[in-house]
N, C-alpha and C positions, 0 to 999 in steps of 0.2 A: 082823621076823617078822609083826607085826600088819599092816603095809602089804602084805606079800606075800600074806597070807591074804585081805585085802580085795580085792586085785587079782584073785586067782583066783576069788573069788565073783562079781565084776563080769563077768569073761570068761564065766563059766558061765551068766549070766543070759540068757534068750532075747531076741533082738532083736525089737522090735515090727515087725510086718509087715502088709501089706495086699495086695490083688490088683488088678491092672490088666488089662483086656482090650485087647490091642493091635489094630492094623489087620488083622492076619491072623486074628483071632479066637482067638488064643492067650491063655489065662488065666495070667498071670505073677505070682508072688508077689515083691513088692519091699519094701525096708525102708520103714517109716513115714516116716523122714526120709532122703531121698536127698541126700547131700552130695558125692559124686564120681561122675562119669559118663565112661565111655570111648566116644568117638564112633567107630563102625565105619568111617566114610568121610567124605570132605569134605562131602557134603550134610548128614549128621548133625551134623558139627562146626559148620556155620553155624547150623543150627536150634537147637542147644544154646547157642551163643554168644548168639544173639538172645534166647532165652528166659531162661537163667539162667547167665551166664558163670562165676560163681564155682564152679560144679560141674565145670568142665572139667578134665580131667587132662592135656590137651595138644592139639596140632593134628596131624592125619594127616600134613601136610607143614608144616615150619616156615615162618613167614611170610617173604616176601621184603622187602627194604628198602622198595620202593615201596608195599607194602601196609600197613606198620606204622603209618603216620600215621593210617590210617583205622580202626584198632582201638584200643579203650580201653587206656590205658597198662598197667594191671595184667595184661593178657592177651597183650601183644605178644611176650613172651619165654617163653611156655609151651613145653615141650619137644616135639619131634617124636615121635609115637607110632607112626607107620605106620598102615596101614589093614587091616581085616579083609575088606572087600568090594571088588568091582570090579577093574579091571585094575591090576596092580602091588600087589596086597594082600600086604604084607610083615610085618605085625605077627603074630608067632607067639603061641601061647597062653602061653608062658613070660613074654613081655613083659606080657600082660594080667594074668597072675597076680601079676607083680611090682608092677604098679600097684595091683592089688586094688581096683577101683572098686566102688561100690555097685550100679552098673547099667551095662549096655552098651546103646547106642542105635544103631539103624540107621534111616535115612530114605531112602525110594526105593521100589523095587519090592518087592512082597510076594508074588512068584511062589514056587512050590514050592522053587526053588533056594535062595532066601533064607530061607525057613521052615526048610528042612533045616539050613542053616548055623547059624541061630539056635538051633535045638534041640540041635545037636551041641555048639556052644560052651558053651551053658548046662549041658549034661550033664557036659562035661569039666572045666569050671572051677567049677561051682556058683554062678556069678554070673548073676543074672537078666538077660535079653536081650529087649528089646522092639523090634518092627518097627512103623514108622509109614509109612503110605501117602504117597508123595511126589508123586502126581499133582497137577498145578497146581490143578485144580478142587477138590481135597481139602484145600487149604491151611488154610482156617478150621478144619476138623475136626482136622487135624494139630496145629495150635497149641493147641486146647483140650485134646486128649488129652495132649500133653506137659506143658502147664501143670498139669493134674491130677496127672500122674505125679511131677512135680518139686515139688509142693506150692506152686505159684504160680498157682492157677486164675484169679486176677484179671488177672494179666498175660497169660496165655494167651487169655482172653476179650477183653481190650482189643485185642490184636494181631489176633485173629480178626475183630473188628468192623471194624478198620481195613481189612483185606483185603476184607471183604464190601462195605464202602463203595466201595472202588476198583472192584471188579467191578460194582457197581450203577451207578456213574457211566458205565462203558464200555457196559454194556447199554443205558442210556438214550440214549447217543450213537448206537448202532448200530440202535436200534429201527426207525428210518425210513430206513436206508441199505441199499438192496438189495445183494446179494452182488456183482452185476456192476459196481456203481459204487464198490466199495471199492478202496483202493490196492493195486497189484500189487507185492509185496515179494520181494526176493531176499536170502537170508542168504549172505554171502560169507565163508567161513572159509579160513584159511591164507594164506600170502604171495601166492599167485596168485589167490585168490578163487574157486577152482573147486570147493572142497569145500562142500557145502551140506546142509541137512536137508530131507528130504521132508515134505510136509504130513502132520501128525499125529505127527511125531517129537517127542521130548522137547526137542530142540534148537531147535525153532521154535514151541513152545507160546505164547510171549509174542507173537509176530507174529500168530498166528491169534486169540489171545484179545483182542488190542488192535484187531481188526477189519481186519487186513491179509489180502490173498489171497496165500498162498504160491505163487509161480510154479513151484516144484518140486513138481508135483502130477501123479501118474500114476493118479489115481483110487483110491489106497489100495493098489495092488499092491506098492509098496515103502515100507518105513519105515526110519527111522534116517538115518545119514549116508551120502551118496553122492558120487562124483566126477562132476561135470558137465563137459561139453565147452563150449568157447567158442561153438560153433554153437548149442548148446541155450540158452545165456544170451541170445544175440542173438535167437533166435526168440521166447523168452519175453518179452524187452524189458520188464523191470521199470521202474516209474516211481520206485521207492525201493529203495536198497541199504543194508543195515546190515552192519557187520563189526566184529570186535574186533581185527583184525590191523592194526597201525600201518603195516607195510610196504605192504600192499595199498592202504590208504587214501592213503598218500603218493604212490603211483605210478599209481593208476587213472586220474586225470584226464589224464595225459600218455601213457597207453598206447594206441597206435593200435587195438589189438584191442578196446578197450572203447568207442571212439568210436562215436557213433551210437546208443548205448543211451540211452533217455530219461533214466534216473536220472543218468547221467554228464553228459549235455548240460545238464541242468537243475541240476546241482550238488547233487543229492539222494543223496549217498553219505555215510552217517553213521558215525562211529567211536564204538562203545560203550565207555564206561569199564570198567575191569577191576579197580579198587581199591576196597575190599580184595578183592572178588570180582566176577566178570563180571556185567554187567547182562543179558546174553542167556542165557547158560548158564555152563558152566565154573566151578563145577558147577551142576547144576540144583537149586537150593534156594531159600531165602527171598530171596536176592539178586535173583532174577528179578522180584520185586515192584517193585523200583526200576526195572528195565528195562521193565516193563509200563507204569508211569506215564510214563516217557520215550517209549516207543513210541506210546502213545495221543496224546501231545502232538505227535509228529512227523506222525502220519497224519491227525489231525483237529485242527489248531491252532485253527481258528475255533470248534470245538465244545467242546474241552477247557477252554480259557479258564483256565488256571492258569499260574503262574510256575514254570518248571523249577528255578530257583535256590532258591526258597523251599521247593518240594517236596523237593528233594534234601537241604537242611539238615534239614528235619523228619524225613525218612526216616532219615537217618544218626543223628540223635539218638534216635529212638524204637527203631530196630532194632539199630543198631551201637554205641549208648552213647557217641557222640562228638559234640562241638560243633565243626563245621568252621570253620576260619579262612577268610578271604577267599582267601588263597593256595591253600589245599587245595581249595576249591571251584573256583577257576579252573583248576587242573590237571585236575580231573575233567571239567569241562564245555567245555574248549577246543574240542573238535570235536563233542561230542555236541549242542551247540546248533545245529549246521549252519552254522557260519560258512564263507564261501567260501574255497577254497584260495588260498594266496599265489601 
């Protein structure tokens, strides 16, 4: 009886709370000690894993076998929770209430659509919901904001400084490289390589941030993903092609349609790693920072002057909490290093 009475008293005690102002300007009251977080989508899940993995309640999509080795062991088997945002959002509010997290996190757009969703879910569940701006240039601010929210400001600041250092290195390289002299890059998505991202799209941010000229450029009239024609690629004639599709990469050098394009003739078609997350996008989150490092080295090898293998090891340890074996590193970099096709 005494135990039951003590339990009732503890339950009745108010939870210590504090307020956080998210990227949308929403003032959200969150627990003083946030121990469990529901990621609203894949970008948020990666950001959360990087920042404080022990707070994760699951992955929006369960990890695939080829991804598991690149995730720290305690978090490889977290359950699939579904997602609240984006295409295929299937996590219903009953599922969120069943998990009962201290906080819901979304990372990406802070447009009115997402603000409305956050407000509605927060009102219906009583669970605080914060939005963090996922624009690439906002990455340092995003890291500091989440670090503060999760009670790990030192880690948030350390990661933010690492990102700022990478940005600064690239800025120094590009300072005296005129736009017209920068490499012409094409992003080849899908097995045929004809889906691409227009200049300014979230899918090509690392190409442009690394100092590449995205050849899919119509002056800003079109944004996002588009279907290109082979004729358009031939006319654009990129000197560098990047892709994450292994089928396209394995066939492009022998495909007569792609012959004569400078990037193919010169062997400059690079396959971006995708484990545990894509280096180019898929999804657009902190994983793109590794892609940015890779891309800068591809486009400006004489100026970047860093060892991709050492940088990859360091990134995976700092961001993904794993110490890569030589075999795991080899699998990642087999084509990303630009070795000539067999």
